[in-house]
C-alpha positions in Angstrom: 116.4 76.8 129.8 118.8 78.5 127.9 122.4 78.2 128.9 125.3 81.0 128.2 128.3 80.7 129.5 131.4 83.4 129.7 135.1 83.2 128.9 137.1 81.9 131.8 141.1 81.9 132.2 143.3 79.5 134.2 142.6 76.4 132.1 144.5 73.6 131.0 143.7 72.0 127.9 145.1 68.9 126.5 144.7 67.4 122.9 144.4 63.8 122.4 144.2 62.5 118.9 142.3 59.1 118.0 141.0 56.4 120.3 144.3 54.7 121.1 145.3 58.2 122.9 142.0 59.1 124.5 140.7 56.1 125.5 143.1 54.9 128.0 143.4 58.5 129.3 139.6 58.4 129.9 139.5 54.7 131.6 142.6 55.7 133.9 140.4 58.9 135.0 137.5 56.7 135.7 140.0 54.4 137.7 141.2 57.5 139.8 137.7 58.8 140.5 136.7 59.2 144.2 133.2 60.9 144.3 131.3 61.2 141.1 131.4 60.1 137.2 129.1 61.9 134.8 129.1 60.6 131.3 127.0 61.8 128.3 127.5 59.9 124.9 125.5 59.6 121.7 127.2 56.5 120.0 127.5 53.8 122.4 127.6 50.6 120.9 128.4 46.9 122.8 131.8 45.8 122.1 135.3 45.5 123.5 135.5 49.5 124.2 132.1 49.4 126.0 133.2 46.1 128.1 136.4 48.0 129.1 134.2 51.3 130.3 131.5 49.3 131.8 134.6 47.1 134.0 135.9 50.5 134.8 132.6 52.2 135.8 131.5 49.1 137.8 134.9 49.3 139.8 134.2 52.8 140.6 130.5 52.1 141.8 131.9 49.3 144.1 134.3 51.8 145.7 131.3 54.4 146.2 131.9 56.6 143.3 128.3 58.1 142.4 128.0 57.2 138.7 125.4 58.9 136.1 125.2 58.3 132.2 123.0 59.8 129.7 122.8 58.0 126.6 120.9 58.8 123.3 117.7 56.8 122.2 118.9 56.5 118.9 122.8 56.4 119.2 122.6 53.7 121.6 120.2 51.8 120.3 122.9 48.7 119.8 124.0 48.9 123.7 122.7 45.6 124.7 120.2 45.0 127.4 122.7 42.8 128.9 125.1 45.7 129.0 122.6 48.0 130.5 121.7 45.6 133.2 125.5 45.1 134.2 125.7 48.7 134.8 122.6 49.2 136.8 123.5 46.0 138.8 126.4 47.8 140.2 124.4 51.0 141.2 124.9 53.1 138.0 122.3 55.2 137.0 121.5 54.9 133.3 119.1 57.4 131.7 118.3 57.3 127.9 117.3 60.5 126.5 114.4 60.7 124.1 113.5 56.5 123.4 112.4 55.9 120.0 108.7 55.6 119.8 106.6 55.4 116.7 103.8 57.7 118.2 106.2 60.5 118.5 106.8 61.1 114.8 109.3 63.7 114.0 110.0 64.3 117.7 112.4 61.2 117.3 114.6 63.5 115.3 115.8 65.4 118.4 118.7 63.5 119.7 121.4 64.2 122.4 124.7 64.4 120.0 127.1 65.4 122.7 130.3 63.8 124.1 130.9 64.7 127.7 133.0 62.8 130.6 133.0 64.7 133.9 135.4 62.9 136.8 134.8 64.3 140.3 133.6 67.7 138.6 137.2 68.3 138.4 138.5 66.6 135.2 136.3 67.0 131.9 136.8 65.2 128.6 134.8 66.6 125.4 135.2 66.0 121.9 133.4 64.0 119.0 133.8 60.2 120.3 131.6 57.7 121.2 132.0 54.5 123.2 132.4 52.3 120.2 134.8 49.8 118.6 134.8 51.8 115.4 137.3 54.6 117.2 140.0 52.2 118.0 139.7 48.6 117.5 137.4 48.4 114.6 138.7 46.1 111.7 136.4 47.3 109.1 138.2 48.8 106.0 138.9 52.4 106.9 138.8 52.3 110.4 139.2 53.2 113.1 137.8 56.5 112.9 139.7 59.6 113.0 138.5 61.8 115.9 139.8 64.1 118.7 139.1 64.6 122.3 140.3 67.1 124.9 141.1 66.9 128.3 140.3 69.8 130.3 140.9 71.1 134.0 140.1 74.2 135.3 137.3 76.7 136.2 135.6 75.8 132.7 134.8 72.2 133.9 132.1 73.7 136.4 130.3 75.0 133.0 130.3 71.5 131.5 129.0 70.1 134.9 126.1 72.5 134.5 125.6 71.4 130.9 125.2 67.7 132.3 123.3 68.9 135.2 120.3 70.7 133.3 120.1 67.6 130.9 119.7 65.5 134.0 117.2 67.5 135.4 115.0 67.7 132.1 115.2 63.8 131.9 114.7 62.7 135.6 113.4 65.8 137.3 116.0 65.2 140.0 118.4 68.4 140.6 121.7 67.7 141.5 124.3 69.7 143.4 125.4 72.9 141.8 129.1 72.5 140.7 131.9 73.5 142.8 134.2 76.2 141.8 137.5 75.0 140.2 140.8 76.5 140.8 142.9 78.0 138.0 145.8 75.2 136.5 146.8 76.6 133.4 146.7 79.5 131.0 144.0 78.9 128.5 141.0 80.8 127.9 138.0 78.6 127.6 134.4 78.9 127.0 131.5 76.2 126.7 129.2 77.0 123.7 125.8 74.9 123.0 123.4 73.9 120.6 119.8 73.0 121.6 118.2 72.7 118.3 116.8 75.6 117.0 116.0 76.9 120.4 120.0 78.0 121.0 122.4 78.0 118.3 125.7 79.6 120.2 128.0 77.3 118.6 126.8 78.5 115.2 126.7 82.1 116.2 130.4 82.2 117.6 131.7 80.5 114.4 129.8 82.9 112.3 131.3 85.6 114.5 134.9 84.7 114.1 134.6 84.0 110.3 133.5 87.5 109.8 136.3 89.1 111.7 139.0 86.6 110.5 142.2 88.2 109.2 144.3 85.2 108.4 142.8 81.8 108.2 139.6 79.9 108.6 140.2 76.3 108.7 137.1 73.9 109.3 137.1 70.2 109.7 133.9 68.3 109.6 132.5 64.9 109.2 129.4 65.9 107.5 129.4 69.1 105.2 126.0 70.2 104.8 126.5 73.8 106.2 123.6 76.4 106.5 123.6 79.3 103.9 124.8 81.8 106.4 128.0 79.7 107.1 128.4 79.0 103.4 128.2 82.7 102.6 130.5 83.9 105.2 133.1 81.4 104.0 132.9 82.7 100.5 133.4 86.0 101.7 136.1 85.6 103.6 138.1 83.6 101.1 137.3 86.6 98.4 139.0 89.4 101.0 142.0 87.0 101.0 141.5 84.9 104.1 143.1 81.4 104.0 139.9 79.3 103.7 140.1 75.6 103.9 137.7 72.9 104.5 138.5 69.4 105.5 135.9 66.9 105.1 135.2 63.2 104.9 136.6 61.4 101.9 135.2 58.0 100.4 135.3 56.4 104.1 132.0 57.7 105.6 129.1 55.9 107.8 126.6 58.4 106.0 127.1 58.0 102.0 124.2 60.2 101.2 125.8 63.2 102.9 128.9 62.5 101.2 127.2 62.9 97.9 124.8 65.6 98.9 127.3 67.9 100.3 128.8 68.1 96.7 126.1 70.5 95.7 128.0 73.2 97.5 131.4 72.6 96.2 131.3 74.6 92.9 130.5 78.2 94.4 132.9 78.0 97.5 135.7 76.8 94.7 135.0 79.7 92.8 135.1 82.2 95.8 138.6 80.9 96.5 137.8 78.2 99.3 140.0 75.0 99.4 138.2 71.8 99.9 140.1 68.7 101.0 138.7 65.3 101.2 140.4 62.8 104.1 141.2 59.6 102.4 142.7 57.1 104.8 139.7 56.4 106.9 136.4 58.0 108.4 137.2 61.6 109.2 134.6 62.0 112.3 136.5 65.1 114.0 134.8 68.8 114.3 137.2 71.4 115.0 137.4 75.0 113.8 140.6 76.9 113.8 140.0 80.7 112.9 143.2 82.4 113.3 144.2 81.6 116.9 140.8 80.5 118.0 139.7 77.1 118.2 136.4 75.5 118.9 136.1 71.8 119.0 133.5 69.2 120.3 130.6 67.4 119.2 128.7 69.9 116.4 129.6 69.2 112.8 127.7 72.7 111.8 125.3 71.1 109.4 121.6 71.6 108.9 120.7 68.7 110.8 122.6 69.1 114.0 121.8 72.6 114.1 118.1 71.9 113.7 117.6 69.0 116.0 120.6 68.1 118.1 121.9 69.0 121.7 125.4 69.7 121.0 128.6 71.1 123.2 131.9 72.5 122.1 134.6 74.2 123.8 136.3 77.5 122.6 139.8 78.0 123.4 142.3 80.9 123.3 145.9 79.7 124.1 149.1 79.5 122.0 149.9 76.0 122.7 146.8 74.4 121.9 146.4 76.4 118.8 149.9 75.5 117.6 148.8 71.7 118.0 145.4 72.0 116.4 147.2 73.8 113.6 150.0 70.7 113.2 147.4 68.3 113.4 145.2 69.7 110.4 148.2 70.5 108.6 149.3 66.8 108.6 145.7 65.8 107.7 145.7 67.8 104.9 148.8 65.8 103.7 146.6 62.6 103.6 143.8 64.4 101.5 142.8 64.6 98.0 142.3 68.2 97.4 139.5 69.2 95.1 140.1 72.1 92.7 137.7 74.3 90.7 139.1 72.9 87.6 138.8 69.2 88.5 135.4 69.4 89.8 134.2 70.9 86.5 135.8 67.8 84.7 133.9 65.1 87.1 131.7 62.9 85.0 128.1 63.2 84.4 127.1 60.0 86.4 128.6 61.9 89.5 126.9 65.0 88.9 123.4 62.9 88.5 124.1 61.0 91.9 125.0 64.3 93.6 121.9 65.9 92.3 119.5 63.0 93.6 121.1 63.1 96.7 121.0 66.8 97.4 117.3 66.9 96.3 116.2 64.1 98.9 118.6 66.0 101.5 116.6 69.1 101.1 113.2 67.1 101.4 114.4 65.5 104.7 115.5 68.8 106.1 111.9 70.2 105.4 110.5 67.9 107.7 109.0 69.6 110.7 
């Protein structure tokens, strides 16, 4: 079933940067839950962070909070059987989206990449995090990962609950109660947008519409830079008409090295059109944020070929001066920790880098043609 949502006023949206900021707030919200907890996460790996969440969720279950979790069959493959049993033992309902099976063939590529947590259908958390040590406590080089989440209150929360409820019904055939309308609590205009594979591409359509109408700036933050032709074309056209177009992408630290190399095939034409490209250096950039003039979109979607073809995604669009200013400050600080790629330096890169980029670009094209 397709889901389309309208802009809603009266919301409060709080930006939180990196795990040390958002995990404590999320855990505190779980501790204060009184009726329901709905969680939907792609990347879930047993470790210290998962331990903290299981303890908090277990306490909530013991005091009568109805707790439901949807985890992805691939992204949560390293969530141990013991941890799953810990959740189920206290009464939490755990659903695995599209478990991996050999006989499914390419249907195994369809993944739930969304990152949502809904507390009492009153407070929502949305962004790009998973439940894993990589986002806060990891000791690996280049970690913890750089990520953002938002805490959301107001009428738009009901739409995020609807997103969860629809997938719960799809996975379990259990229809949950419709979300209750929420009172206005702030000044932010907000709208939920989703991707459901090739079936529904609202996040991409919204981004393209705003880029095509941009007057001042288009700043895109993405972990995996494999944009569709329509997005690349829109970015080039915006830059040529004088819009400040900048891409903030992952640098040498990444969990998908092939994407890092394959994405380089798009650099030359973008740079020649006037697009500025920044590669983040300190650690893995995992955030997904779009800032077009005063419009902000953030959530789970990287706007890459793979996300848009196979995944379930959820973003929140926001129009609110304070949040826009916070996002602008965040991205500006991140630019300062980047190495900017210029057209001149790109033309001078050595032949062996060009060869590596070509090989991975060809492989990525083959993979993306899989049906």
